[in-house]
CHARMM internal coordinates of N, CA and C (Angstrom, degrees):
IC EDIT
DIST 1 N 1 CA 1.3265
DIST 1 CA 1 C 1.5399
ANGL 1 N 1 CA 1 C 115.11
DIST 1 C 2 N 1.3302
ANGL 1 CA 1 C 2 N 114.15
DIHE 1 N 1 CA 1 C 2 N -28.73
DIST 2 N 2 CA 1.4721
ANGL 1 C 2 N 2 CA 125.13
DIHE 1 CA 1 C 2 N 2 CA -178.98
DIST 2 CA 2 C 1.5996
ANGL 2 N 2 CA 2 C 110.09
DIHE 1 C 2 N 2 CA 2 C -65.88
DIST 2 C 3 N 1.3408
ANGL 2 CA 2 C 3 N 113.80
DIHE 2 N 2 CA 2 C 3 N -41.32
DIST 3 N 3 CA 1.4669
ANGL 2 C 3 N 3 CA 119.60
DIHE 2 CA 2 C 3 N 3 CA 173.97
DIST 3 CA 3 C 1.5786
ANGL 3 N 3 CA 3 C 113.64
DIHE 2 C 3 N 3 CA 3 C -63.23
DIST 3 C 4 N 1.2654
ANGL 3 CA 3 C 4 N 116.25
DIHE 3 N 3 CA 3 C 4 N -46.23
DIST 4 N 4 CA 1.4532
ANGL 3 C 4 N 4 CA 119.03
DIHE 3 CA 3 C 4 N 4 CA 170.90
DIST 4 CA 4 C 1.5124
ANGL 4 N 4 CA 4 C 115.03
DIHE 3 C 4 N 4 CA 4 C -60.33
DIST 4 C 5 N 1.2554
ANGL 4 CA 4 C 5 N 116.09
DIHE 4 N 4 CA 4 C 5 N -46.24
DIST 5 N 5 CA 1.4321
ANGL 4 C 5 N 5 CA 115.95
DIHE 4 CA 4 C 5 N 5 CA 175.17
DIST 5 CA 5 C 1.4770
ANGL 5 N 5 CA 5 C 113.45
DIHE 4 C 5 N 5 CA 5 C -58.05
DIST 5 C 6 N 1.2981
ANGL 5 CA 5 C 6 N 118.91
DIHE 5 N 5 CA 5 C 6 N -45.44
DIST 6 N 6 CA 1.4554
ANGL 5 C 6 N 6 CA 123.33
DIHE 5 CA 5 C 6 N 6 CA 175.68
DIST 6 CA 6 C 1.5299
ANGL 6 N 6 CA 6 C 114.87
DIHE 5 C 6 N 6 CA 6 C -55.55
DIST 6 C 7 N 1.5227
ANGL 6 CA 6 C 7 N 112.11
DIHE 6 N 6 CA 6 C 7 N -46.50
DIST 7 N 7 CA 1.4465
ANGL 6 C 7 N 7 CA 111.28
DIHE 6 CA 6 C 7 N 7 CA -178.86
DIST 7 CA 7 C 1.4906
ANGL 7 N 7 CA 7 C 113.95
DIHE 6 C 7 N 7 CA 7 C -66.95
DIST 7 C 8 N 1.2747
ANGL 7 CA 7 C 8 N 117.34
DIHE 7 N 7 CA 7 C 8 N -29.31
DIST 8 N 8 CA 1.5069
ANGL 7 C 8 N 8 CA 118.57
DIHE 7 CA 7 C 8 N 8 CA 176.91
DIST 8 CA 8 C 1.4310
ANGL 8 N 8 CA 8 C 117.74
DIHE 7 C 8 N 8 CA 8 C -78.69
DIST 8 C 9 N 1.3527
ANGL 8 CA 8 C 9 N 116.76
DIHE 8 N 8 CA 8 C 9 N -7.59
DIST 9 N 9 CA 1.4086
ANGL 8 C 9 N 9 CA 120.41
DIHE 8 CA 8 C 9 N 9 CA -178.43
DIST 9 CA 9 C 1.6002
ANGL 9 N 9 CA 9 C 112.32
DIHE 8 C 9 N 9 CA 9 C -88.03
DIST 9 C 10 N 1.2951
ANGL 9 CA 9 C 10 N 111.34
DIHE 9 N 9 CA 9 C 10 N 170.61
DIST 10 N 10 CA 1.4879
ANGL 9 C 10 N 10 CA 117.86
DIHE 9 CA 9 C 10 N 10 CA 177.96
DIST 10 CA 10 C 1.6147
ANGL 10 N 10 CA 10 C 113.05
DIHE 9 C 10 N 10 CA 10 C -66.26
DIST 10 C 11 N 1.2643
ANGL 10 CA 10 C 11 N 112.39
DIHE 10 N 10 CA 10 C 11 N -25.42
DIST 11 N 11 CA 1.4610
ANGL 10 C 11 N 11 CA 118.94
DIHE 10 CA 10 C 11 N 11 CA -178.96
DIST 11 CA 11 C 1.4428
ANGL 11 N 11 CA 11 C 115.56
DIHE 10 C 11 N 11 CA 11 C -65.95
DIST 11 C 12 N 1.3214
ANGL 11 CA 11 C 12 N 121.39
DIHE 11 N 11 CA 11 C 12 N -16.08
DIST 12 N 12 CA 1.4696
ANGL 11 C 12 N 12 CA 124.14
DIHE 11 CA 11 C 12 N 12 CA -175.42
DIST 12 CA 12 C 1.6560
ANGL 12 N 12 CA 12 C 106.34
DIHE 11 C 12 N 12 CA 12 C -103.15
DIST 12 C 13 N 1.3375
ANGL 12 CA 12 C 13 N 118.60
DIHE 12 N 12 CA 12 C 13 N 30.38
DIST 13 N 13 CA 1.4450
ANGL 12 C 13 N 13 CA 114.84
DIHE 12 CA 12 C 13 N 13 CA -177.27
DIST 13 CA 13 C 1.5301
ANGL 13 N 13 CA 13 C 114.71
DIHE 12 C 13 N 13 CA 13 C -77.69
DIST 13 C 14 N 1.3529
ANGL 13 CA 13 C 14 N 116.18
DIHE 13 N 13 CA 13 C 14 N -14.46
DIST 14 N 14 CA 1.4096
ANGL 13 C 14 N 14 CA 124.17
DIHE 13 CA 13 C 14 N 14 CA -179.88
DIST 14 CA 14 C 1.6460
ANGL 14 N 14 CA 14 C 112.06
DIHE 13 C 14 N 14 CA 14 C -107.13
DIST 14 C 15 N 1.2574
ANGL 14 CA 14 C 15 N 116.38
DIHE 14 N 14 CA 14 C 15 N 9.88
DIST 15 N 15 CA 1.5423
ANGL 14 C 15 N 15 CA 120.28
DIHE 14 CA 14 C 15 N 15 CA -178.28
DIST 15 CA 15 C 1.4888
ANGL 15 N 15 CA 15 C 103.51
DIHE 14 C 15 N 15 CA 15 C -84.27
DIST 15 C 16 N 1.3114
ANGL 15 CA 15 C 16 N 116.28
DIHE 15 N 15 CA 15 C 16 N 125.89
DIST 16 N 16 CA 1.4900
ANGL 15 C 16 N 16 CA 122.56
DIHE 15 CA 15 C 16 N 16 CA 168.85
DIST 16 CA 16 C 1.5622
ANGL 16 N 16 CA 16 C 107.07
DIHE 15 C 16 N 16 CA 16 C -151.80
DIST 16 C 17 N 1.2685
ANGL 16 CA 16 C 17 N 113.56
DIHE 16 N 16 CA 16 C 17 N 146.90
DIST 17 N 17 CA 1.4419
ANGL 16 C 17 N 17 CA 120.24
DIHE 16 CA 16 C 17 N 17 CA 178.46
DIST 17 CA 17 C 1.4896
ANGL 17 N 17 CA 17 C 120.32
DIHE 16 C 17 N 17 CA 17 C 62.72
DIST 17 C 18 N 1.2774
ANGL 17 CA 17 C 18 N 112.08
DIHE 17 N 17 CA 17 C 18 N 34.64
DIST 18 N 18 CA 1.5340
ANGL 17 C 18 N 18 CA 113.29
DIHE 17 CA 17 C 18 N 18 CA -177.20
DIST 18 CA 18 C 1.5084
ANGL 18 N 18 CA 18 C 108.36
DIHE 17 C 18 N 18 CA 18 C -108.36
DIST 18 C 19 N 1.3285
ANGL 18 CA 18 C 19 N 117.88
DIHE 18 N 18 CA 18 C 19 N 154.11
DIST 19 N 19 CA 1.3643
ANGL 18 C 19 N 19 CA 132.81
DIHE 18 CA 18 C 19 N 19 CA 177.69
DIST 19 CA 19 C 1.4357
ANGL 19 N 19 CA 19 C 115.50
DIHE 18 C 19 N 19 CA 19 C -123.03
DIST 19 C 20 N 1.3793
ANGL 19 CA 19 C 20 N 117.98
DIHE 19 N 19 CA 19 C 20 N 100.06
DIST 20 N 20 CA 1.5702
ANGL 19 C 20 N 20 CA 117.82
DIHE 19 CA 19 C 20 N 20 CA -177.16
DIST 20 CA 20 C 1.4595
ANGL 20 N 20 CA 20 C 108.74
DIHE 19 C 20 N 20 CA 20 C -109.30
DIST 20 C 21 N 1.3533
ANGL 20 CA 20 C 21 N 116.96
DIHE 20 N 20 CA 20 C 21 N 136.42
DIST 21 N 21 CA 1.4778
ANGL 20 C 21 N 21 CA 120.52
DIHE 20 CA 20 C 21 N 21 CA 170.85
DIST 21 CA 21 C 1.4851
ANGL 21 N 21 CA 21 C 111.96
DIHE 20 C 21 N 21 CA 21 C -82.81
DIST 21 C 22 N 1.3319
ANGL 21 CA 21 C 22 N 121.19
DIHE 21 N 21 CA 21 C 22 N 112.81
DIST 22 N 22 CA 1.3725
ANGL 21 C 22 N 22 CA 122.16
DIHE 21 CA 21 C 22 N 22 CA 174.84
DIST 22 CA 22 C 1.5096
ANGL 22 N 22 CA 22 C 111.43
DIHE 21 C 22 N 22 CA 22 C -113.26
DIST 22 C 23 N 1.4044
ANGL 22 CA 22 C 23 N 115.21
DIHE 22 N 22 CA 22 C 23 N 91.97
DIST 23 N 23 CA 1.4258
ANGL 22 C 23 N 23 CA 121.70
DIHE 22 CA 22 C 23 N 23 CA -171.82
DIST 23 CA 23 C 1.4395
ANGL 23 N 23 CA 23 C 119.08
DIHE 22 C 23 N 23 CA 23 C -126.96
DIST 23 C 24 N 1.3689
ANGL 23 CA 23 C 24 N 110.03
DIHE 23 N 23 CA 23 C 24 N 18.05
DIST 24 N 24 CA 1.4403
ANGL 23 C 24 N 24 CA 118.15
DIHE 23 CA 23 C 24 N 24 CA 172.18
DIST 24 CA 24 C 1.6317
ANGL 24 N 24 CA 24 C 110.12
DIHE 23 C 24 N 24 CA 24 C 73.20
DIST 24 C 25 N 1.3472
ANGL 24 CA 24 C 25 N 115.99
DIHE 24 N 24 CA 24 C 25 N 21.11
DIST 25 N 25 CA 1.4188
ANGL 24 C 25 N 25 CA 117.21
DIHE 24 CA 24 C 25 N 25 CA -177.30
DIST 25 CA 25 C 1.5351
ANGL 25 N 25 CA 25 C 119.98
DIHE 24 C 25 N 25 CA 25 C 85.14
DIST 25 C 26 N 1.3163
ANGL 25 CA 25 C 26 N 114.06
DIHE 25 N 25 CA 25 C 26 N 4.40
DIST 26 N 26 CA 1.4678
ANGL 25 C 26 N 26 CA 121.83
DIHE 25 CA 25 C 26 N 26 CA 172.38
DIST 26 CA 26 C 1.5032
ANGL 26 N 26 CA 26 C 118.40
DIHE 25 C 26 N 26 CA 26 C -63.75
DIST 26 C 27 N 1.4073
ANGL 26 CA 26 C 27 N 114.21
DIHE 26 N 26 CA 26 C 27 N -28.73
DIST 27 N 27 CA 1.3914
ANGL 26 C 27 N 27 CA 121.00
DIHE 26 CA 26 C 27 N 27 CA 175.41
DIST 27 CA 27 C 1.4834
ANGL 27 N 27 CA 27 C 116.51
DIHE 26 C 27 N 27 CA 27 C -77.98
DIST 27 C 28 N 1.3572
ANGL 27 CA 27 C 28 N 119.50
DIHE 27 N 27 CA 27 C 28 N -11.30
DIST 28 N 28 CA 1.4383
ANGL 27 C 28 N 28 CA 123.35
DIHE 27 CA 27 C 28 N 28 CA -177.73
DIST 28 CA 28 C 1.5525
ANGL 28 N 28 CA 28 C 107.25
DIHE 27 C 28 N 28 CA 28 C -83.17
DIST 28 C 29 N 1.3662
ANGL 28 CA 28 C 29 N 107.41
DIHE 28 N 28 CA 28 C 29 N 124.45
DIST 29 N 29 CA 1.4266
ANGL 28 C 29 N 29 CA 115.55
DIHE 28 CA 28 C 29 N 29 CA 175.51
DIST 29 CA 29 C 1.4576
ANGL 29 N 29 CA 29 C 116.80
DIHE 28 C 29 N 29 CA 29 C -122.32
DIST 29 C 30 N 1.3002
ANGL 29 CA 29 C 30 N 117.79
DIHE 29 N 29 CA 29 C 30 N 150.99
DIST 30 N 30 CA 1.4866
ANGL 29 C 30 N 30 CA 118.59
DIHE 29 CA 29 C 30 N 30 CA -178.52
DIST 30 CA 30 C 1.5596
ANGL 30 N 30 CA 30 C 104.79
DIHE 29 C 30 N 30 CA 30 C -78.72
DIST 30 C 31 N 1.2706
ANGL 30 CA 30 C 31 N 117.39
DIHE 30 N 30 CA 30 C 31 N 150.86
DIST 31 N 31 CA 1.5436
ANGL 30 C 31 N 31 CA 125.54
DIHE 30 CA 30 C 31 N 31 CA 179.11
DIST 31 CA 31 C 1.3697
ANGL 31 N 31 CA 31 C 111.92
DIHE 30 C 31 N 31 CA 31 C -77.02
END
COOR INIT
IC SEED 1 N 1 CA 1 C
IC BUILD
């Protein structure tokens, strides 16, 4: 939800060509 909120805000006016993984933390692994 934070990524969507950011993308809909005025702060994201210069964002282009980005690839963000929004998977709820499933991609986070311990070392």
